[in-house]
C-alpha positions as CSV (number, residue, x, y, z in Angstrom):
1,X,109.2,113.4,89.1
2,X,109.4,117.1,90.0
3,X,112.3,119.5,90.3
4,X,113.2,123.1,89.9
5,X,112.5,123.0,86.2
6,X,109.7,120.4,86.1
7,X,108.3,121.7,88.3
8,X,82.8,121.9,90.6
9,X,73.2,118.1,95.3
10,X,72.9,121.6,93.1
11,X,75.5,122.9,90.5
12,X,76.5,125.4,87.8
13,X,73.7,123.6,86.2
14,X,72.2,122.8,89.4
15,X,74.2,119.7,89.5
16,X,71.8,117.4,91.2
17,X,68.1,117.0,90.0
18,X,67.2,120.7,89.6
19,X,67.5,123.1,86.7
20,X,70.2,125.8,87.1
21,X,70.3,129.5,86.3
22,X,71.8,130.6,83.0
23,X,75.5,131.4,82.9
24,X,76.8,134.9,82.3
25,X,80.0,136.6,81.4
26,X,81.8,139.0,83.6
27,X,84.0,142.1,83.5
28,X,87.7,142.1,82.9
29,X,89.8,142.8,86.0
30,X,93.4,143.4,85.4
31,X,95.7,141.8,88.0
32,X,98.4,144.3,89.1
33,X,102.1,143.4,88.5
34,X,103.7,142.1,91.6
35,X,107.2,141.6,92.9
36,X,107.7,138.0,93.8
37,X,110.7,136.8,95.7
38,X,110.7,133.1,96.7
39,X,111.3,132.2,100.3
40,X,114.8,130.8,100.8
41,X,113.4,127.3,101.5
42,X,110.8,127.4,98.6
43,X,112.7,125.1,96.3
44,X,113.8,122.7,99.0
45,X,110.2,122.2,100.2
46,X,108.2,122.3,97.0
47,X,110.7,120.4,94.7
48,X,111.6,117.6,97.2
49,X,110.1,114.9,95.0
50,X,107.1,114.7,97.4
51,X,103.6,116.1,97.7
52,X,102.2,117.8,100.7
53,X,99.1,115.9,101.9
54,X,96.8,117.3,104.6
55,X,93.7,115.7,106.0
56,X,90.8,117.6,107.6
57,X,87.8,116.8,109.7
58,X,84.9,118.7,108.1
59,X,81.4,119.8,109.1
60,X,79.7,120.5,105.8
61,X,76.6,122.7,105.2
62,X,74.1,121.0,102.8
63,X,70.3,121.1,102.7
64,X,70.1,123.5,105.7
65,X,72.0,121.0,108.0
66,X,75.5,120.1,109.0
67,X,77.0,116.8,107.8
68,X,80.2,115.4,109.1
69,X,83.0,114.3,106.6
70,X,86.6,114.4,105.6
71,X,88.6,116.5,103.2
72,X,92.1,116.1,101.8
73,X,94.4,118.7,100.2
74,X,97.2,117.5,98.0
75,X,99.6,120.2,97.0
76,X,102.4,119.3,94.5
77,X,104.6,121.0,91.9
78,X,104.5,119.7,88.4
79,X,105.8,120.4,84.9
80,X,103.0,121.6,82.7
81,X,102.5,122.1,79.0
82,X,100.7,125.5,78.6
83,X,99.4,124.9,75.1
84,X,98.0,121.4,75.6
85,X,97.2,122.3,79.3
86,X,98.2,118.9,80.6
87,X,100.9,117.6,82.8
88,X,104.1,117.1,80.8
89,X,105.4,113.5,80.5
90,X,108.9,114.6,79.7
91,X,111.3,117.5,80.2
92,X,110.7,120.2,77.6
93,X,111.8,123.8,77.2
94,X,108.1,124.7,76.7
95,X,107.1,123.4,80.1
96,X,106.2,125.7,82.9
97,X,106.3,125.0,86.6
98,X,102.9,125.0,88.4
99,X,101.6,124.3,91.9
100,X,98.6,122.0,91.8
101,X,96.0,121.7,94.5
102,X,93.8,118.6,94.4
103,X,91.0,119.2,97.0
104,X,88.7,116.3,97.8
105,X,85.6,116.1,100.1
106,X,83.5,113.2,101.1
107,X,80.4,113.4,103.2
108,X,76.9,111.7,103.5
109,X,73.5,113.4,103.4
110,X,71.0,111.0,104.8
111,X,71.1,107.8,102.8
112,X,73.4,108.9,100.0
113,X,77.0,110.1,99.8
114,X,78.7,113.0,98.1
115,X,82.2,112.9,96.6
116,X,83.7,116.2,95.3
117,X,87.1,117.0,93.8
118,X,88.5,120.3,92.6
119,X,91.8,120.5,90.8
120,X,93.6,123.9,90.4
121,X,96.8,124.4,88.6
122,X,98.6,127.7,89.1
123,X,101.9,128.9,87.5
124,X,104.6,129.6,90.1
125,X,104.7,133.0,88.4
126,X,102.0,134.7,90.4
127,X,101.5,137.4,87.8
128,X,99.7,134.8,85.7
129,X,96.2,133.5,86.4
130,X,95.4,129.8,87.1
131,X,96.0,127.9,83.9
132,X,93.4,125.2,84.4
133,X,90.6,124.3,87.0
134,X,88.3,121.3,87.0
135,X,85.5,120.2,89.3
136,X,83.8,116.9,89.5
137,X,80.9,115.8,91.7
138,X,79.4,112.3,92.2
139,X,76.2,111.4,94.1
140,X,73.2,109.2,93.6
141,X,71.4,111.5,91.1
142,X,74.5,111.2,88.8
143,X,77.8,112.9,88.1
144,X,79.0,116.2,86.6
145,X,82.3,117.4,85.3
146,X,83.2,121.1,84.7
147,X,86.5,122.4,83.3
148,X,88.0,125.8,82.9
149,X,90.9,126.4,80.6
150,X,92.8,129.7,80.6
151,X,93.4,130.7,77.0
152,X,92.5,134.1,75.3
153,X,89.4,134.0,77.6
154,X,88.4,131.5,80.3
155,X,86.9,128.6,78.4
156,X,84.4,126.6,80.5
157,X,82.9,123.3,79.5
158,X,80.0,121.4,81.2
159,X,79.3,117.7,81.0
160,X,76.4,116.3,83.0
161,X,73.7,113.8,83.3
162,X,71.3,116.8,83.4
163,X,69.8,117.3,79.9
164,X,69.5,121.1,79.6
165,X,73.2,121.7,80.5
166,X,74.9,118.7,79.1
167,X,77.8,119.3,76.7
168,X,77.7,123.1,77.1
169,X,80.4,125.6,76.6
170,X,80.8,129.3,77.6
171,X,83.6,131.9,77.4
172,X,84.3,134.4,80.2
173,X,86.6,137.4,80.4
174,X,89.4,137.0,82.8
175,X,89.2,138.0,86.5
176,X,90.4,136.7,89.8
177,X,89.4,133.1,90.5
178,X,88.8,132.1,94.2
179,X,90.2,128.7,93.6
180,X,93.6,130.1,92.5
181,X,93.9,132.1,95.8
182,X,94.5,128.9,97.8
183,X,97.6,128.3,95.7
184,X,98.7,131.9,95.8
185,X,98.6,131.7,99.6
186,X,101.1,128.9,99.5
187,X,103.3,130.5,96.8
188,X,103.4,134.2,97.9
189,X,100.9,135.1,100.7
190,X,102.2,138.6,100.9
191,X,100.8,139.2,97.4
192,X,97.3,138.0,98.1
193,X,94.8,140.5,96.6
194,X,93.0,142.7,99.2
195,X,90.5,145.4,99.1
196,X,87.4,145.7,96.9
197,X,87.6,143.2,94.1
198,X,85.6,141.2,91.6
199,X,86.1,137.4,92.1
200,X,84.7,134.3,90.6
201,X,83.7,132.2,93.7
202,X,84.8,128.6,94.0
203,X,83.4,126.1,91.5
204,X,82.2,124.0,94.4
205,X,80.2,126.9,95.9
206,X,78.7,128.0,92.6
207,X,77.6,124.4,91.9
208,X,76.2,123.4,95.2
209,X,74.4,126.6,95.8
210,X,72.8,127.2,92.3
211,X,74.6,130.4,91.5
212,X,75.5,132.0,88.2
213,X,79.0,131.4,87.0
214,X,80.3,135.0,87.0
215,X,82.4,137.4,89.0
216,X,80.8,138.9,92.1
217,X,81.8,142.0,94.1
218,X,83.9,141.0,97.1
219,X,86.1,142.5,99.8
220,X,89.3,140.7,100.8
221,X,91.5,141.2,103.8
222,X,94.5,139.7,105.7
223,X,94.6,139.7,109.5
224,X,96.5,138.0,112.2
225,X,95.0,136.1,115.1
226,X,96.4,133.7,117.7
227,X,99.7,133.5,115.7
228,X,97.9,132.6,112.4
229,X,97.3,134.5,109.2
230,X,93.6,134.8,108.3
231,X,92.7,135.5,104.7
232,X,89.0,136.5,104.5
233,X,86.8,137.1,101.4
234,X,83.3,138.6,101.9
235,X,80.7,138.5,99.1
236,X,77.9,140.9,100.2
237,X,75.4,140.0,97.5
238,X,75.9,136.3,98.0
239,X,75.8,136.6,101.9
240,X,78.9,134.4,101.9
241,X,82.2,134.7,103.8
242,X,85.3,132.5,103.4
243,X,88.1,132.5,106.0
244,X,91.3,130.6,105.5
245,X,93.6,130.2,108.5
246,X,97.2,129.5,107.7
247,X,100.6,129.6,109.5
248,X,102.3,133.0,109.3
249,X,105.6,131.5,108.4
250,X,106.7,129.4,105.4
251,X,105.4,127.0,104.1
252,X,102.2,128.8,105.2
253,X,100.3,125.5,105.9
254,X,96.5,125.7,105.9
255,X,95.3,124.8,109.4
256,X,91.6,125.3,108.9
257,X,88.9,127.2,107.0
258,X,85.3,128.4,107.5
259,X,82.7,129.1,104.8
260,X,79.5,130.9,106.0
261,X,76.5,130.8,103.7
262,X,72.7,131.0,103.7
263,X,71.3,127.5,103.2
264,X,67.5,126.8,103.2
265,X,66.9,130.2,105.0
266,X,69.6,129.6,107.7
267,X,73.0,131.1,108.1
268,X,75.3,128.2,108.6
269,X,79.0,127.6,108.6
270,X,81.1,124.8,107.0
271,X,84.3,124.2,109.0
272,X,87.4,122.2,108.3
273,X,90.1,121.5,110.9
274,X,93.5,119.8,110.2
275,X,94.0,116.3,111.3
276,X,97.5,115.6,109.9
277,X,100.1,116.8,107.3
278,X,102.6,114.5,105.7
279,X,104.9,114.7,102.7
280,X,104.8,111.7,100.5
281,X,105.5,110.5,97.0
282,X,102.0,109.0,97.1
283,X,102.0,108.1,93.4
284,X,104.5,105.3,94.2
285,X,102.4,103.9,97.0
286,X,99.5,102.1,95.4
287,X,100.0,98.6,96.7
288,X,97.7,96.7,99.0
289,X,100.3,97.1,101.8
290,X,100.7,100.8,101.3
291,X,98.1,101.9,103.9
292,X,100.2,103.1,106.8
293,X,100.3,106.7,105.7
294,X,96.5,106.7,105.1
295,X,96.0,105.6,108.6
296,X,98.4,108.3,109.8
297,X,96.2,110.8,108.0
298,X,93.2,109.6,109.9
299,X,91.4,108.5,106.7
300,X,90.8,104.9,107.8
């Protein structure tokens, strides 16, 4: 399936039952050219014909409280068609190799459940921005889908049950996307952007916290603690900090993360801690009897 050559409740629109702010464009931030040298085991690990799947126990901030749940990260390399911006069905000289992160979350607030998924596709060439990001959210008010395509600008489309923002499109100038930084951490952590930056925060954060879809001033840093690398992004105007904790050595697995925000007048922190990591060709394991690895991941 994969080899060396094939290789977004409250929302943007306040997703769930409340009218959102209007969307705005942002400034262009040029990404510096970087030297990228793959780890010697990069191809062996990422083009093994399997995905890396990691389960997490989460404590999620919502409505000024903490709600317990589970998250799953699925990292996998794929062959991608940059013009159509879809996964390629066949080998083609126009294909480009990407690393895809499908990030899912499930938790319950009172009587009703939330189900969130963000999909981020990043070229293995770290000098290029993420080529496509989509976010979907489902809960008892309804469902919403948002997609960003990287073309001349960032093209963003909204589809929602909510009248004022249904079938809406905007164009944004290119800048750093927080969602793509999770992939870059796995591809080339030494080249993560640091210092004073302008970053578009994660689609999930913008949606659930009723924030305008734009770039915000941020400061990013990389530190070491207890044998782990800590990548931290602080957004002063948003009063939000994200900390991603990963192994210092290849393949730089993500062990945990923290997201501190102000929710209903309280400063609270979402946490996620790893349960289990496996490698699996999960797409071939869709039968009734294929449940052992799910149990191993602590999802049942």
